[in-house]
PDB file of N, CA, C and O in Angstrom:
ATOM      1  N   MET A   1      77.063 119.662 108.594  1.00  0.00           N
ATOM      2  CA  MET A   1      78.031 119.254 108.094  1.00  0.00           C
ATOM      3  C   MET A   1      78.486 118.034 107.636  1.00  0.00           C
ATOM      4  O   MET A   1      79.064 118.058 108.722  1.00  0.00           O
ATOM      5  N   THR A   2      78.778 117.088 107.167  1.00  0.00           N
ATOM      6  CA  THR A   2      79.242 115.681 106.816  1.00  0.00           C
ATOM      7  C   THR A   2      80.352 115.531 106.193  1.00  0.00           C
ATOM      8  O   THR A   2      80.952 116.380 105.534  1.00  0.00           O
ATOM      9  N   SER A   3      80.625 114.506 106.384  1.00  0.00           N
ATOM     10  CA  SER A   3      82.124 114.023 105.798  1.00  0.00           C
ATOM     11  C   SER A   3      82.059 114.420 104.435  1.00  0.00           C
ATOM     12  O   SER A   3      83.041 114.988 103.958  1.00  0.00           O
ATOM     13  N   SER A   4      81.256 114.254 103.875  1.00  0.00           N
ATOM     14  CA  SER A   4      80.880 114.452 102.425  1.00  0.00           C
ATOM     15  C   SER A   4      81.611 115.501 101.662  1.00  0.00           C
ATOM     16  O   SER A   4      82.186 115.340 100.586  1.00  0.00           O
ATOM     17  N   GLN A   5      81.503 116.727 102.441  1.00  0.00           N
ATOM     18  CA  GLN A   5      82.013 118.263 102.658  1.00  0.00           C
ATOM     19  C   GLN A   5      83.307 118.192 102.324  1.00  0.00           C
ATOM     20  O   GLN A   5      83.919 118.966 101.589  1.00  0.00           O
ATOM     21  N   PHE A   6      83.863 116.886 103.094  1.00  0.00           N
ATOM     22  CA  PHE A   6      85.513 117.377 102.958  1.00  0.00           C
ATOM     23  C   PHE A   6      85.977 116.264 101.904  1.00  0.00           C
ATOM     24  O   PHE A   6      87.205 116.181 101.913  1.00  0.00           O
ATOM     25  N   GLY A   7      85.354 115.356 100.969  1.00  0.00           N
ATOM     26  CA  GLY A   7      85.780 114.476 100.471  1.00  0.00           C
ATOM     27  C   GLY A   7      85.630 113.411 101.299  1.00  0.00           C
ATOM     28  O   GLY A   7      85.283 113.443 102.479  1.00  0.00           O
ATOM     29  N   PRO A   8      86.045 111.978 100.293  1.00  0.00           N
ATOM     30  CA  PRO A   8      85.987 111.074 100.875  1.00  0.00           C
ATOM     31  C   PRO A   8      87.145 110.306 102.138  1.00  0.00           C
ATOM     32  O   PRO A   8      88.359 110.109 102.089  1.00  0.00           O
ATOM     33  N   THR A   9      86.120 110.019 103.204  1.00  0.00           N
ATOM     34  CA  THR A   9      86.456 109.512 104.363  1.00  0.00           C
ATOM     35  C   THR A   9      86.479 107.771 104.268  1.00  0.00           C
ATOM     36  O   THR A   9      86.989 107.143 105.195  1.00  0.00           O
ATOM     37  N   ARG A  10      85.982 107.168 103.266  1.00  0.00           N
ATOM     38  CA  ARG A  10      85.714 105.975 103.493  1.00  0.00           C
ATOM     39  C   ARG A  10      86.832 105.090 104.028  1.00  0.00           C
ATOM     40  O   ARG A  10      87.859 105.024 103.354  1.00  0.00           O
ATOM     41  N   PRO A  11      86.742 104.360 105.237  1.00  0.00           N
ATOM     42  CA  PRO A  11      87.875 103.545 106.004  1.00  0.00           C
ATOM     43  C   PRO A  11      88.306 102.430 105.242  1.00  0.00           C
ATOM     44  O   PRO A  11      87.942 102.249 104.080  1.00  0.00           O
ATOM     45  N   ASP A  12      89.078 101.670 105.867  1.00  0.00           N
ATOM     46  CA  ASP A  12      89.876 100.533 105.360  1.00  0.00           C
ATOM     47  C   ASP A  12      89.289  99.235 105.691  1.00  0.00           C
ATOM     48  O   ASP A  12      89.350  98.135 105.141  1.00  0.00           O
ATOM     49  N   LYS A  13      88.633  99.718 106.865  1.00  0.00           N
ATOM     50  CA  LYS A  13      88.009  98.512 108.171  1.00  0.00           C
ATOM     51  C   LYS A  13      87.250  99.530 108.929  1.00  0.00           C
ATOM     52  O   LYS A  13      87.568 100.703 109.123  1.00  0.00           O
ATOM     53  N   LEU A  14      86.030  98.795 109.388  1.00  0.00           N
ATOM     54  CA  LEU A  14      84.668  98.711 109.622  1.00  0.00           C
ATOM     55  C   LEU A  14      84.381  97.777 110.407  1.00  0.00           C
ATOM     56  O   LEU A  14      83.960  96.696 109.993  1.00  0.00           O
ATOM     57  N   THR A  15      84.581  98.071 111.783  1.00  0.00           N
ATOM     58  CA  THR A  15      83.859  96.890 112.668  1.00  0.00           C
ATOM     59  C   THR A  15      83.107  97.109 113.736  1.00  0.00           C
ATOM     60  O   THR A  15      83.580  97.715 114.698  1.00  0.00           O
ATOM     61  N   ILE A  16      81.198  96.425 113.730  1.00  0.00           N
ATOM     62  CA  ILE A  16      80.691  97.195 114.503  1.00  0.00           C
ATOM     63  C   ILE A  16      80.535  96.043 115.470  1.00  0.00           C
ATOM     64  O   ILE A  16      80.551  94.871 115.093  1.00  0.00           O
ATOM     65  N   TRP A  17      80.338  96.530 117.123  1.00  0.00           N
ATOM     66  CA  TRP A  17      80.475  95.289 118.274  1.00  0.00           C
ATOM     67  C   TRP A  17      79.489  95.848 119.489  1.00  0.00           C
ATOM     68  O   TRP A  17      79.512  97.013 119.886  1.00  0.00           O
ATOM     69  N   PRO A  18      78.772  94.988 119.915  1.00  0.00           N
ATOM     70  CA  PRO A  18      77.974  95.059 121.075  1.00  0.00           C
ATOM     71  C   PRO A  18      78.808  95.254 122.468  1.00  0.00           C
ATOM     72  O   PRO A  18      79.772  94.585 122.841  1.00  0.00           O
ATOM     73  N   LEU A  19      78.112  96.466 123.206  1.00  0.00           N
ATOM     74  CA  LEU A  19      78.277  96.281 124.526  1.00  0.00           C
ATOM     75  C   LEU A  19      77.418  95.909 125.705  1.00  0.00           C
ATOM     76  O   LEU A  19      76.189  95.961 125.729  1.00  0.00           O
ATOM     77  N   ASP A  20      78.352  95.463 126.846  1.00  0.00           N
ATOM     78  CA  ASP A  20      77.221  94.863 127.684  1.00  0.00           C
ATOM     79  C   ASP A  20      75.847  95.867 127.691  1.00  0.00           C
ATOM     80  O   ASP A  20      76.347  96.916 128.096  1.00  0.00           O
ATOM     81  N   GLY A  21      74.805  96.069 127.536  1.00  0.00           N
ATOM     82  CA  GLY A  21      73.464  96.808 127.779  1.00  0.00           C
ATOM     83  C   GLY A  21      73.646  98.033 127.314  1.00  0.00           C
ATOM     84  O   GLY A  21      72.668  98.779 127.254  1.00  0.00           O
ATOM     85  N   THR A  22      74.964  98.497 126.881  1.00  0.00           N
ATOM     86  CA  THR A  22      75.172  99.871 126.607  1.00  0.00           C
ATOM     87  C   THR A  22      75.089 100.457 125.221  1.00  0.00           C
ATOM     88  O   THR A  22      75.097 101.657 124.948  1.00  0.00           O
ATOM     89  N   GLY A  23      75.023  99.635 124.542  1.00  0.00           N
ATOM     90  CA  GLY A  23      74.599 100.017 122.867  1.00  0.00           C
ATOM     91  C   GLY A  23      75.785  99.377 122.281  1.00  0.00           C
ATOM     92  O   GLY A  23      76.071  98.244 122.668  1.00  0.00           O
ATOM     93  N   PHE A  24      76.517  99.963 121.388  1.00  0.00           N
ATOM     94  CA  PHE A  24      77.654  99.544 120.378  1.00  0.00           C
ATOM     95  C   PHE A  24      79.098 100.256 120.326  1.00  0.00           C
ATOM     96  O   PHE A  24      79.160 101.379 120.828  1.00  0.00           O
ATOM     97  N   GLY A  25      79.919  99.868 119.930  1.00  0.00           N
ATOM     98  CA  GLY A  25      80.817 100.531 119.671  1.00  0.00           C
ATOM     99  C   GLY A  25      80.896 100.460 118.464  1.00  0.00           C
ATOM    100  O   GLY A  25      80.017  99.864 117.841  1.00  0.00           O
ATOM    101  N   ILE A  26      82.067 101.105 117.759  1.00  0.00           N
ATOM    102  CA  ILE A  26      82.328 100.889 116.407  1.00  0.00           C
ATOM    103  C   ILE A  26      83.854 101.353 116.052  1.00  0.00           C
ATOM    104  O   ILE A  26      84.227 102.516 116.204  1.00  0.00           O
ATOM    105  N   ASP A  27      84.661 100.344 115.579  1.00  0.00           N
ATOM    106  CA  ASP A  27      85.910 100.677 115.252  1.00  0.00           C
ATOM    107  C   ASP A  27      85.697 100.798 113.704  1.00  0.00           C
ATOM    108  O   ASP A  27      84.949 100.301 112.863  1.00  0.00           O
ATOM    109  N   VAL A  28      87.193 102.122 113.762  1.00  0.00           N
ATOM    110  CA  VAL A  28      87.043 102.448 112.303  1.00  0.00           C
ATOM    111  C   VAL A  28      88.455 102.599 111.973  1.00  0.00           C
ATOM    112  O   VAL A  28      89.182 103.240 112.733  1.00  0.00           O
ATOM    113  N   ARG A  29      89.058 101.890 110.558  1.00  0.00           N
ATOM    114  CA  ARG A  29      90.487 101.881 110.321  1.00  0.00           C
ATOM    115  C   ARG A  29      90.423 102.537 109.228  1.00  0.00           C
ATOM    116  O   ARG A  29      89.574 102.521 108.337  1.00  0.00           O
ATOM    117  N   TRP A  30      91.986 103.491 109.427  1.00  0.00           N
ATOM    118  CA  TRP A  30      92.524 104.134 107.599  1.00  0.00           C
ATOM    119  C   TRP A  30      93.726 103.885 108.111  1.00  0.00           C
ATOM    120  O   TRP A  30      94.117 103.809 109.275  1.00  0.00           O
ATOM    121  N   SER A  31      94.476 103.722 106.674  1.00  0.00           N
ATOM    122  CA  SER A  31      95.965 103.487 106.572  1.00  0.00           C
ATOM    123  C   SER A  31      96.473 104.349 105.081  1.00  0.00           C
ATOM    124  O   SER A  31      95.723 104.903 104.278  1.00  0.00           O
ATOM    125  N   GLY A  32      97.822 104.260 105.031  1.00  0.00           N
ATOM    126  CA  GLY A  32      98.283 105.126 103.879  1.00  0.00           C
ATOM    127  C   GLY A  32      98.688 106.402 104.430  1.00  0.00           C
ATOM    128  O   GLY A  32      98.429 106.859 105.543  1.00  0.00           O
ATOM    129  N   PRO A  33      99.221 106.802 103.685  1.00  0.00           N
ATOM    130  CA  PRO A  33      98.777 108.120 104.027  1.00  0.00           C
ATOM    131  C   PRO A  33      97.899 109.141 103.783  1.00  0.00           C
ATOM    132  O   PRO A  33      98.223 110.297 104.057  1.00  0.00           O
ATOM    133  N   GLU A  34      96.994 108.918 103.378  1.00  0.00           N
ATOM    134  CA  GLU A  34      95.554 109.328 103.812  1.00  0.00           C
ATOM    135  C   GLU A  34      94.598 108.949 104.845  1.00  0.00           C
ATOM    136  O   GLU A  34      93.400 109.183 105.010  1.00  0.00           O
ATOM    137  N   GLY A  35      95.292 108.434 105.354  1.00  0.00           N
ATOM    138  CA  GLY A  35      94.560 107.856 106.474  1.00  0.00           C
ATOM    139  C   GLY A  35      94.443 108.698 108.115  1.00  0.00           C
ATOM    140  O   GLY A  35      93.639 108.517 109.030  1.00  0.00           O
ATOM    141  N   ASN A  36      95.542 109.600 107.998  1.00  0.00           N
ATOM    142  CA  ASN A  36      95.417 110.450 109.090  1.00  0.00           C
ATOM    143  C   ASN A  36      94.341 111.276 108.495  1.00  0.00           C
ATOM    144  O   ASN A  36      93.266 111.328 109.093  1.00  0.00           O
ATOM    145  N   ARG A  37      94.512 111.968 107.321  1.00  0.00           N
ATOM    146  CA  ARG A  37      93.753 112.896 107.362  1.00  0.00           C
ATOM    147  C   ARG A  37      92.198 112.177 107.322  1.00  0.00           C
ATOM    148  O   ARG A  37      91.569 112.621 108.282  1.00  0.00           O
ATOM    149  N   ARG A  38      91.669 111.563 106.816  1.00  0.00           N
ATOM    150  CA  ARG A  38      90.383 110.664 106.808  1.00  0.00           C
ATOM    151  C   ARG A  38      90.131 110.742 108.440  1.00  0.00           C
ATOM    152  O   ARG A  38      89.198 111.394 108.909  1.00  0.00           O
ATOM    153  N   ALA A  39      91.033 110.033 109.218  1.00  0.00           N
ATOM    154  CA  ALA A  39      90.749 109.751 110.485  1.00  0.00           C
ATOM    155  C   ALA A  39      90.344 111.111 111.208  1.00  0.00           C
ATOM    156  O   ALA A  39      89.332 111.296 111.884  1.00  0.00           O
ATOM    157  N   THR A  40      91.319 111.990 110.927  1.00  0.00           N
ATOM    158  CA  THR A  40      91.123 113.259 111.715  1.00  0.00           C
ATOM    159  C   THR A  40      89.809 114.198 111.224  1.00  0.00           C
ATOM    160  O   THR A  40      89.221 114.954 111.997  1.00  0.00           O
ATOM    161  N   VAL A  41      89.426 114.008 109.706  1.00  0.00           N
ATOM    162  CA  VAL A  41      88.315 114.632 109.969  1.00  0.00           C
ATOM    163  C   VAL A  41      86.868 113.927 110.181  1.00  0.00           C
ATOM    164  O   VAL A  41      86.042 114.585 110.814  1.00  0.00           O
ATOM    165  N   ALA A  42      86.554 112.865 109.788  1.00  0.00           N
ATOM    166  CA  ALA A  42      85.782 112.036 111.205  1.00  0.00           C
ATOM    167  C   ALA A  42      85.750 112.298 112.267  1.00  0.00           C
ATOM    168  O   ALA A  42      84.719 112.345 112.937  1.00  0.00           O
ATOM    169  N   ARG A  43      87.288 112.614 112.807  1.00  0.00           N
ATOM    170  CA  ARG A  43      86.520 112.728 114.383  1.00  0.00           C
ATOM    171  C   ARG A  43      86.449 113.645 114.555  1.00  0.00           C
ATOM    172  O   ARG A  43      85.760 113.687 115.574  1.00  0.00           O
ATOM    173  N   LYS A  44      86.801 115.100 114.141  1.00  0.00           N
ATOM    174  CA  LYS A  44      86.355 116.424 114.019  1.00  0.00           C
ATOM    175  C   LYS A  44      85.015 116.445 113.993  1.00  0.00           C
ATOM    176  O   LYS A  44      84.521 117.020 114.963  1.00  0.00           O
ATOM    177  N   LEU A  45      84.063 115.898 113.001  1.00  0.00           N
ATOM    178  CA  LEU A  45      83.017 116.157 112.597  1.00  0.00           C
ATOM    179  C   LEU A  45      81.879 115.617 113.490  1.00  0.00           C
ATOM    180  O   LEU A  45      80.721 116.030 113.562  1.00  0.00           O
ATOM    181  N   MET A  46      82.547 114.463 114.243  1.00  0.00           N
ATOM    182  CA  MET A  46      81.895 113.683 115.154  1.00  0.00           C
ATOM    183  C   MET A  46      81.771 114.600 116.829  1.00  0.00           C
ATOM    184  O   MET A  46      80.824 114.904 117.554  1.00  0.00           O
ATOM    185  N   GLN A  47      83.365 114.805 116.903  1.00  0.00           N
ATOM    186  CA  GLN A  47      83.396 115.641 118.082  1.00  0.00           C
ATOM    187  C   GLN A  47      82.110 117.201 118.312  1.00  0.00           C
ATOM    188  O   GLN A  47      81.671 117.730 119.333  1.00  0.00           O
ATOM    189  N   GLU A  48      81.898 117.465 116.941  1.00  0.00           N
ATOM    190  CA  GLU A  48      81.095 119.030 116.634  1.00  0.00           C
ATOM    191  C   GLU A  48      79.825 118.249 117.125  1.00  0.00           C
ATOM    192  O   GLU A  48      79.092 118.756 117.973  1.00  0.00           O
ATOM    193  N   ALA A  49      79.507 116.714 116.459  1.00  0.00           N
ATOM    194  CA  ALA A  49      78.189 116.665 116.481  1.00  0.00           C
ATOM    195  C   ALA A  49      77.570 116.025 118.086  1.00  0.00           C
ATOM    196  O   ALA A  49      76.376 115.956 118.379  1.00  0.00           O
ATOM    197  N   GLY A  50      78.885 115.548 119.092  1.00  0.00           N
ATOM    198  CA  GLY A  50      78.741 115.458 120.087  1.00  0.00           C
ATOM    199  C   GLY A  50      79.041 113.740 120.145  1.00  0.00           C
ATOM    200  O   GLY A  50      78.862 113.251 121.260  1.00  0.00           O
ATOM    201  N   VAL A  51      79.355 113.058 119.364  1.00  0.00           N
ATOM    202  CA  VAL A  51      79.110 111.659 119.626  1.00  0.00           C
ATOM    203  C   VAL A  51      81.199 111.551 119.885  1.00  0.00           C
ATOM    204  O   VAL A  51      82.175 112.216 119.536  1.00  0.00           O
ATOM    205  N   LYS A  52      80.952 110.393 120.624  1.00  0.00           N
ATOM    206  CA  LYS A  52      82.115 110.105 121.460  1.00  0.00           C
ATOM    207  C   LYS A  52      83.289 109.725 120.793  1.00  0.00           C
ATOM    208  O   LYS A  52      83.547 108.608 121.241  1.00  0.00           O
ATOM    209  N   ALA A  53      83.947 109.964 120.161  1.00  0.00           N
ATOM    210  CA  ALA A  53      85.047 108.984 119.336  1.00  0.00           C
ATOM    211  C   ALA A  53      86.668 109.282 119.941  1.00  0.00           C
ATOM    212  O   ALA A  53      87.041 110.447 120.073  1.00  0.00           O
ATOM    213  N   ARG A  54      87.589 108.116 120.295  1.00  0.00           N
ATOM    214  CA  ARG A  54      88.734 108.304 120.438  1.00  0.00           C
ATOM    215  C   ARG A  54      89.709 107.849 119.398  1.00  0.00           C
ATOM    216  O   ARG A  54      89.729 106.677 119.023  1.00  0.00           O
ATOM    217  N   LEU A  55      90.611 108.868 118.876  1.00  0.00           N
ATOM    218  CA  LEU A  55      91.453 108.570 117.979  1.00  0.00           C
ATOM    219  C   LEU A  55      92.799 108.290 118.551  1.00  0.00           C
ATOM    220  O   LEU A  55      93.372 108.981 119.394  1.00  0.00           O
ATOM    221  N   THR A  56      93.453 106.656 117.721  1.00  0.00           N
ATOM    222  CA  THR A  56      94.659 106.537 117.933  1.00  0.00           C
ATOM    223  C   THR A  56      95.403 106.237 117.035  1.00  0.00           C
ATOM    224  O   THR A  56      94.795 105.862 116.033  1.00  0.00           O
ATOM    225  N   GLN A  57      96.559 106.237 116.947  1.00  0.00           N
ATOM    226  CA  GLN A  57      97.736 105.552 115.739  1.00  0.00           C
ATOM    227  C   GLN A  57      98.433 104.119 115.990  1.00  0.00           C
ATOM    228  O   GLN A  57      98.887 103.673 117.044  1.00  0.00           O
ATOM    229  N   ASP A  58      98.397 103.671 115.014  1.00  0.00           N
ATOM    230  CA  ASP A  58      99.482 102.267 115.582  1.00  0.00           C
ATOM    231  C   ASP A  58     100.709 102.327 115.841  1.00  0.00           C
ATOM    232  O   ASP A  58     101.524 103.219 115.603  1.00  0.00           O
ATOM    233  N   LEU A  59     100.807 101.457 116.283  1.00  0.00           N
ATOM    234  CA  LEU A  59     102.533 101.900 116.788  1.00  0.00           C
ATOM    235  C   LEU A  59     103.725 102.478 115.915  1.00  0.00           C
ATOM    236  O   LEU A  59     104.573 103.320 116.209  1.00  0.00           O
ATOM    237  N   ASP A  60     103.456 101.538 114.387  1.00  0.00           N
ATOM    238  CA  ASP A  60     104.205 101.765 113.409  1.00  0.00           C
ATOM    239  C   ASP A  60     104.030 103.009 112.606  1.00  0.00           C
ATOM    240  O   ASP A  60     104.617 103.228 111.546  1.00  0.00           O
ATOM    241  N   GLY A  61     103.133 103.853 113.219  1.00  0.00           N
ATOM    242  CA  GLY A  61     102.568 104.834 112.444  1.00  0.00           C
ATOM    243  C   GLY A  61     101.955 104.971 111.294  1.00  0.00           C
ATOM    244  O   GLY A  61     101.738 106.071 110.785  1.00  0.00           O
ATOM    245  N   ARG A  62     101.525 103.534 110.632  1.00  0.00           N
ATOM    246  CA  ARG A  62     100.661 103.896 108.956  1.00  0.00           C
ATOM    247  C   ARG A  62      99.371 103.922 109.431  1.00  0.00           C
ATOM    248  O   ARG A  62      98.669 104.496 108.598  1.00  0.00           O
ATOM    249  N   GLY A  63      98.703 103.546 110.435  1.00  0.00           N
ATOM    250  CA  GLY A  63      97.184 103.242 110.628  1.00  0.00           C
ATOM    251  C   GLY A  63      96.528 104.284 111.437  1.00  0.00           C
ATOM    252  O   GLY A  63      97.236 105.290 111.400  1.00  0.00           O
ATOM    253  N   TRP A  64      95.963 104.381 111.821  1.00  0.00           N
ATOM    254  CA  TRP A  64      94.689 105.163 112.475  1.00  0.00           C
ATOM    255  C   TRP A  64      93.377 104.672 112.924  1.00  0.00           C
ATOM    256  O   TRP A  64      92.719 103.913 112.211  1.00  0.00           O
ATOM    257  N   GLU A  65      93.039 105.004 113.875  1.00  0.00           N
ATOM    258  CA  GLU A  65      91.986 103.952 114.446  1.00  0.00           C
ATOM    259  C   GLU A  65      90.855 105.161 115.124  1.00  0.00           C
ATOM    260  O   GLU A  65      91.138 106.118 115.844  1.00  0.00           O
ATOM    261  N   LEU A  66      89.866 104.845 114.748  1.00  0.00           N
ATOM    262  CA  LEU A  66      88.500 105.592 115.771  1.00  0.00           C
ATOM    263  C   LEU A  66      87.742 104.981 116.208  1.00  0.00           C
ATOM    264  O   LEU A  66      86.903 104.414 115.508  1.00  0.00           O
ATOM    265  N   ARG A  67      87.788 104.837 118.129  1.00  0.00           N
ATOM    266  CA  ARG A  67      86.892 104.022 118.400  1.00  0.00           C
ATOM    267  C   ARG A  67      85.761 104.774 118.747  1.00  0.00           C
ATOM    268  O   ARG A  67      86.053 105.814 119.338  1.00  0.00           O
ATOM    269  N   VAL A  68      84.606 104.589 118.575  1.00  0.00           N
ATOM    270  CA  VAL A  68      83.346 104.955 118.575  1.00  0.00           C
ATOM    271  C   VAL A  68      82.128 104.709 119.349  1.00  0.00           C
ATOM    272  O   VAL A  68      81.512 103.717 118.958  1.00  0.00           O
ATOM    273  N   GLY A  69      81.566 105.383 120.416  1.00  0.00           N
ATOM    274  CA  GLY A  69      80.871 104.742 121.230  1.00  0.00           C
ATOM    275  C   GLY A  69      80.943 105.059 122.518  1.00  0.00           C
ATOM    276  O   GLY A  69      81.610 106.023 122.893  1.00  0.00           O
ATOM    277  N   PRO A  70      80.189 104.197 123.439  1.00  0.00           N
ATOM    278  CA  PRO A  70      78.931 103.606 123.488  1.00  0.00           C
ATOM    279  C   PRO A  70      77.878 104.605 122.631  1.00  0.00           C
ATOM    280  O   PRO A  70      77.609 105.796 122.783  1.00  0.00           O
ATOM    281  N   ILE A  71      77.465 103.734 121.793  1.00  0.00           N
ATOM    282  CA  ILE A  71      76.192 104.557 120.854  1.00  0.00           C
ATOM    283  C   ILE A  71      75.191 103.720 120.855  1.00  0.00           C
ATOM    284  O   ILE A  71      75.384 102.507 120.929  1.00  0.00           O
ATOM    285  N   PRO A  72      73.853 104.315 120.763  1.00  0.00           N
ATOM    286  CA  PRO A  72      72.621 103.541 120.536  1.00  0.00           C
ATOM    287  C   PRO A  72      72.637 102.483 119.753  1.00  0.00           C
ATOM    288  O   PRO A  72      73.400 102.723 118.818  1.00  0.00           O
ATOM    289  N   GLY A  73      72.066 101.183 119.646  1.00  0.00           N
ATOM    290  CA  GLY A  73      71.849 100.844 118.084  1.00  0.00           C
ATOM    291  C   GLY A  73      71.129 101.530 117.051  1.00  0.00           C
ATOM    292  O   GLY A  73      71.537 101.316 115.909  1.00  0.00           O
ATOM    293  N   ARG A  74      70.271 102.214 117.168  1.00  0.00           N
ATOM    294  CA  ARG A  74      69.157 102.730 116.538  1.00  0.00           C
ATOM    295  C   ARG A  74      70.121 104.223 115.758  1.00  0.00           C
ATOM    296  O   ARG A  74      69.770 104.836 114.749  1.00  0.00           O
ATOM    297  N   GLU A  75      71.349 104.488 116.596  1.00  0.00           N
ATOM    298  CA  GLU A  75      72.047 105.687 115.884  1.00  0.00           C
ATOM    299  C   GLU A  75      73.429 104.932 115.317  1.00  0.00           C
ATOM    300  O   GLU A  75      74.262 105.787 115.014  1.00  0.00           O
ATOM    301  N   VAL A  76      73.897 103.587 115.093  1.00  0.00           N
ATOM    302  CA  VAL A  76      74.690 103.303 114.332  1.00  0.00           C
ATOM    303  C   VAL A  76      74.753 103.490 112.807  1.00  0.00           C
ATOM    304  O   VAL A  76      75.711 103.985 112.214  1.00  0.00           O
ATOM    305  N   ALA A  77      73.734 103.083 112.299  1.00  0.00           N
ATOM    306  CA  ALA A  77      73.822 103.575 110.811  1.00  0.00           C
ATOM    307  C   ALA A  77      73.658 104.995 110.506  1.00  0.00           C
ATOM    308  O   ALA A  77      74.283 105.338 109.502  1.00  0.00           O
ATOM    309  N   ARG A  78      73.051 105.836 111.040  1.00  0.00           N
ATOM    310  CA  ARG A  78      73.570 107.453 111.418  1.00  0.00           C
ATOM    311  C   ARG A  78      74.656 107.743 111.211  1.00  0.00           C
ATOM    312  O   ARG A  78      75.082 108.273 110.185  1.00  0.00           O
ATOM    313  N   VAL A  79      75.497 107.309 112.550  1.00  0.00           N
ATOM    314  CA  VAL A  79      77.032 107.642 112.971  1.00  0.00           C
ATOM    315  C   VAL A  79      77.664 107.378 111.631  1.00  0.00           C
ATOM    316  O   VAL A  79      78.449 108.250 111.258  1.00  0.00           O
ATOM    317  N   ILE A  80      77.406 105.947 110.525  1.00  0.00           N
ATOM    318  CA  ILE A  80      78.475 105.592 109.738  1.00  0.00           C
ATOM    319  C   ILE A  80      77.964 106.329 108.720  1.00  0.00           C
ATOM    320  O   ILE A  80      78.826 106.759 107.955  1.00  0.00           O
ATOM    321  N   ASP A  81      76.396 106.729 108.357  1.00  0.00           N
ATOM    322  CA  ASP A  81      76.406 107.163 106.963  1.00  0.00           C
ATOM    323  C   ASP A  81      76.606 108.578 107.219  1.00  0.00           C
ATOM    324  O   ASP A  81      76.827 109.101 106.127  1.00  0.00           O
ATOM    325  N   GLN A  82      76.634 109.465 108.164  1.00  0.00           N
ATOM    326  CA  GLN A  82      76.960 110.941 108.104  1.00  0.00           C
ATOM    327  C   GLN A  82      78.770 110.768 108.397  1.00  0.00           C
ATOM    328  O   GLN A  82      79.590 111.205 107.589  1.00  0.00           O
ATOM    329  N   PHE A  83      79.098 110.173 109.480  1.00  0.00           N
ATOM    330  CA  PHE A  83      80.475 110.924 109.520  1.00  0.00           C
ATOM    331  C   PHE A  83      81.785 109.895 109.101  1.00  0.00           C
ATOM    332  O   PHE A  83      82.914 110.372 108.985  1.00  0.00           O
ATOM    333  N   VAL A  84      81.521 108.450 108.890  1.00  0.00           N
ATOM    334  CA  VAL A  84      82.260 107.610 108.452  1.00  0.00           C
ATOM    335  C   VAL A  84      82.277 107.290 106.887  1.00  0.00           C
ATOM    336  O   VAL A  84      83.333 107.275 106.255  1.00  0.00           O
ATOM    337  N   TRP A  85      80.907 107.010 106.249  1.00  0.00           N
ATOM    338  CA  TRP A  85      81.089 106.767 104.680  1.00  0.00           C
ATOM    339  C   TRP A  85      80.910 107.930 103.635  1.00  0.00           C
ATOM    340  O   TRP A  85      81.057 107.708 102.433  1.00  0.00           O
TER     341      TRP A  85
END
């Protein structure tokens, strides 16, 4: 199953950052009324696929972020394509 089966989950912001010898992390942010749904769908799909992702909400309640990883460099594009974009 991919995010496209649930409609668009494209984030407002996507950041890829290196980890010390353990691969990469990806921060994915959504905002607005659809942000919670999009973040929840992406997290559920990642969990089902065994991809580590932690969902947090901004203190003001208007934004959601998934912190994904660590994941190997060779998996970064696949995770973004299959679960985020």
